[in-house]
N, C-alpha and C positions, 0 to 999 in steps of 0.2 A: 789954949788956939786948940782947935778943932784936928781932928787925928784925919789921917787918909781914909781912913776905914768910913768915917762918919760923916766927909763929905760925896763921901760915893752912896751910903745911903740919902742925904737928906734930894741929887740931882736923882736918884732912882725916885724919888718920890714924886716928882716936883714933877708938875701938869706935862707931858706932852704936846702940841699945837699938835689939832688933826691933822695939818699941810705936812705936820713929819709925820706920821701914823703912816705905815706901810700898809697895815690892812688898810685901812680907810682906805688911801689914794688906791689903792687896788680895785675894792669899793665902786669909786666912784669912777675908776677908767672903767669898769663891766658895765654900770651901768651907760654913761655914754656910748660906750660903743652898740650896744640894745636899742638904745633909743633907737640911733642914729638906723641901726638895720631896719628898728621898725615903723620909721618910719621912706627908710628904704620901699620896705614892701608896699607898703601906700599908696608909696605916691605909683608904682607899676601898674601894680591892680587900680586902681582910680581911674589913673591916665587906657588902661586896657579897657576896663568897661563904658571908656566915656566914647573912648574908638570904637566900639564896636555900636555904640547906643544911633553914634550920628551915621554910620553904614547900614543901619539894618540889621545888623546880624545878632539873630536873639545867643541867649549867654544858656547859660545849664546843662544840665544830663541828663533834660526831659527827652534828649533823641536816642538817649541810647533803647527809648520801647517801642521805636518805629520800625514798620516793617522793613528789613535789611533790601532784600531785591536784588542781591548779586549771588553765584554761586563760587562755592569755595570745593573746587578741588579735590584737595587729599583733608582728611574732614577722620577723629575719634568720635564725634560725637552724630547727634542723626537734624544736625541743622539742614535749611532747606533756603529757596530761595525767599521764604512766609517766612523765615524764624528773628527775630530784633538783629541792633546790633549790637545789643549787648551780646549775644549770642553765637554772633560773628566774634565778638572780643576772645570769650573764654572761648573758644572755635582759632581760633589763632595762638590765645598763650596755652593751651593744649600742645595744639603741635610748633608750639617753642620748648615746650617743657620736652618733649617729645625727643625727638632731635640734642637739645644739652643735655641729657643725661647720657642715649645711650652712645654721643659724644664722650660723654666726662670718661667713661669702662673704657671704648676702646683704645683712645687716647693714653687716661693710664697704663692700661695692658702693653700696648704698645712702645709709651716712652720710660717706663721700666725692665724694656726686652733692650730695647736701643741703647736705654743708659749700661746695664750692664753688659753687653756685648761691647760695649765702648772701652771699658776696665779690661778682656777677651787677652787671654793671650794667645789667643793664633790671632798673628794678623792677617791674614786677612778680616776676618771677622770683624775685624776693633776698625780698620780702614774703613770696611763697609759699613759700618756702623760713626765712621765720624763723613764720610760722604754725603753719607744720608742728612744728618744734622745743620753739615754748612752747608748746603744743599736747598733743602726746607723752608729753615730762616731768614734766608736771603730772601727767598721770595716771595711777596709781599699774598699776604693770603685769599684778593677777591681775584686775583688773577690765578692764582689756583686752583676755585670753583669755578670760574672759567674755565677754564683746561680740561678741568673735570666731566665739566656741563655741556660742550657743544665739542670738545676737542678727542674727550672719549663714548662719554652715555650718548651724544644725538649719532653716529654716526654706526652702531654699533645695526644689526639687521634690522630687517623688517617683522610684520609677527611673521607671516608664512618659513620667514627662513628662521626663525627663533634659537638662542641656543634651548640644546633641551639636558638636562639630564636625566635619566631614567626614565623616564614621560610624566614628572611630578613639576620638577621645576623649569622654569622656561625664560628665558630672557629678552632684551631686546632695545630697539628704539623707547620702546612706551615704558618701559622700565621693568621692574623682576615680579613675575605670577610665579605663588610656591603654594601649598596646599590651606588653609586656612580651615578649624575645628568646630566644629559643632556642637557646643554644651546642651545636653538634653539638661529635663529632670533632675534633681539628686547628684548633680555630676559636685555641689559646693563640699559635697564630702571630700571631697579630696583636698582641697582649696584648706579646711581646715586642719586635715591629717598634717599636710606641711608646714602649714605656719606652726602647729605642737609638735610638726619632728624639728624642726628648726629650732624653736627654745629649748627644744632638749638636749639638744649640739650645745647650742650659747652653755647653759647648766653645766653642761659634760664637764665642758673644757673649761670653765673655772673649777670645779671638782678639783679635774685634773694638774693644773697649774697650780692651788693649795697643794693636794696629796704629795706633787713635787718637794715642795716647798722644805716640807714639812720629812719627806723620808728617803727623797731626793729618786726614787722612786717611775720612770715616765712614762707615760700612758700613750698610749694611738690614739687621742685625742680628738685631732685631724681625720682617721676616719673610718671610729668610730662617730661622728660626725653625723658625714655625707650617712651615713647607713644607717642615724635617725633621722635623717632630712627628706632620705630618697624611697627609702625603705620602707618607711611607715605609709604614704602616697600610696609606693606601688602595695602596699598588702590592702586597704582599704577598698583600692580598684580589684583588688583580687576577690579580694572580698563582696561586695554589693556590685561591681558591675564599672566599667570606668564612664559609662555613662558620656559618650561622646563619640560624634561621626566624623569624616573629614570631607571637607569640600575642594573639590582639585580642579586645576583648573583646564580648561578644555577648550579652539579654538576653536568657535562660533562664526562662520565671517568672517571680518574683518576685524578681531579683538578675540580676545579670550574669556570665557566667562565664568565665576566662579571662581575660590582661593582663594589665596590673599596675592593684594597688590601696591608694589611698593612701586611709586611714582622716580623719575630722572632724579626729579627736583631732592629729593629726599636724599637723594644716594650720594648725587654731587656734594648733597653739602653737607652730609655726616663723613661723606670723605672724606672730603676738601678739611673740615672741621679738627674731624682727628689724627689722620695725620701729619698739620701744622703744628699743633698744642703738643705734641705728643715727641713734636722737635725738643722744643723747651722744656718739656718736663725728662727729657730722656739728659740736659745737661742735670738738672736739679737731683737728680737720682745718682748721677757722674761725681759732681759735688761732694753731692749725701757721705756718698762712699767713701770717698775720699780723701773726709775729714775726718770717720774713721780712725784711731790710731792702726799702724801696722800691728802695734805691737799684738795687738785684736786676734787676727788676722792668722799671727806666728805661734799664738798660745793656742787656740783652737786643733790648728794644725801639730803641734805637740801635746796633744793628747789624745789623736789618732783621730781624730774627725775628718770626714770627706769636705773637703773643698768645699762642694755644694751644703751641706748642712754648716759650715763654717760661717759661708755670706748665710742662708736661712736663720740662720738661732740665732748667728751674734749680731755679723757686721752690720745687717738692714734695719734690722729693732734700736741700733743706736742710729743709726743711719735717720730715721723718719723724723728724728727728731730734730735736723738739720732743713731736708726734706718739705718734711709739711707747710713749715707759713711760706714759702713760695708759689710752694703746691695749688696753695690755694689763691695767690694772684692766677695763674692756669685757670682752671677750673673758672674764675669770672671773668675774666679774657674771653675765651670758650664760646660764653652763656653769652657773653653783648656781642661776641662775631656771627650770632646767628642771625644777627638783624642783616645779612648780607645778605641773603639771602633773596632780600626781595628783588636783588640781582640776575637771576636768573628761575625767579618763579615761586617759587617754593613757601603761602601760605602761612606763614606765622606771622607774631601778634603784629609787628612794624607795617608787613606789605596790607592786611588785612585793614588793621583801625588804623595808625596814621597813614595809613593813604591809598584802601579804599572808599575806607568810611567817610576818611575827610576832607576826598573828595566831591563824596557824593553830598555830604550832611554841609560844610563849612564852616565845622565846628573847631575849628584849628586851634584855640590854644583848651581847648574840653578832651581834643584828640591826644596832643602832644601831652600834655597833662596824665592823661590814667597812662598812656604809655613808657610815661620818665618813671609813675609811680610803677607800675608791674615791675617793671628792669630793677629798678633800686631795692623793694622787697624781695628779686629772689637772691640779688645779690646779696644784702644784709642774712639772709640766714642760710646759703651757704656760708657766706662766714660763720653766722653764729654755730656750726653743726663743725665747720673743720679747727674750728678754736674753740670745741670742748673736744674735740679730741687729739687739738695736740696739746690741748692738759694731765689729758688721759694718756697719753706716754710720755706724760715730760718727765725726765729725770731725779729730778726732785720738783716733790711735790708743792705746791704757794698756799 
């Protein structure tokens, strides 16, 4: 009579029918799903191409090299009305990146300040921070943008009654006018010195961290790093000349000439995005700080450290591990919410390409597809960087 062990070996050696093999079934289901997706994609693409052909609408991206024929009021490139649609797309993209990048920085700084203020032992500061969060988070972003543009900036005085700061900076309903640098030949030495100083500051900070881990002796790496980052360009400028002059805005006729002009559309969008996103970041910071054990703070205070040092050196580094993942979502939201600028006339990528260009060319599929692709790439780059940073500060390396 066969033993139980022998029966088990015989059952294990027996061939398993393919419909009972989990790996084979999983592979089969994946192939079926991919085939359905491919068929669905082909159906939509073919149907769209047939409909465009019936209506006599040309498809393809050849229109990008045609003359755009429209102006873009605010631009960071040498775009003109004779430039191509591709140049218009690039100009709108740079405008989107500019307001998103500056907005992320301002929202992060303001959000961290408000988030820490919510945990303040000062009753007034804590309540004001809580009121800011509750009010701003519950007002739609579009309503805030309309308020800042139509309710604040467009109600400023006219050009001749501008708010004047030392005769250098002027603010009126047409925007902000400030001095602008005019770079002369040889100025490139200063940016190179700034880059070298910043790199030296990073290397110094790493050396100071290793030194403290080995000896326990701290090193003022922040002050030394700032000295290198700012001092080296200053030294190069003093030795070789700053090679830069300033263009100061001056009232000529009905407007200012010279200097740098920030239009009210950009200001309203930047303020609205920063204030709105900062309210959400503040709650993320508050929850991240509260996630750190209270014993960490008590241990730091018991060692005689000041509360500010405990917060900066002990609590926040641990809280970042909780803060960074949801913070990534807020950065993505701010970047995508910049598309609301079309309602106040700021020429970002949606207004320029999915708006004006689409209306002039009729290439709806191509314009919308490129716009979606641009936001997809920007979002993936932000996610990639934030995921890298999150792994960098992780408590346990994976």
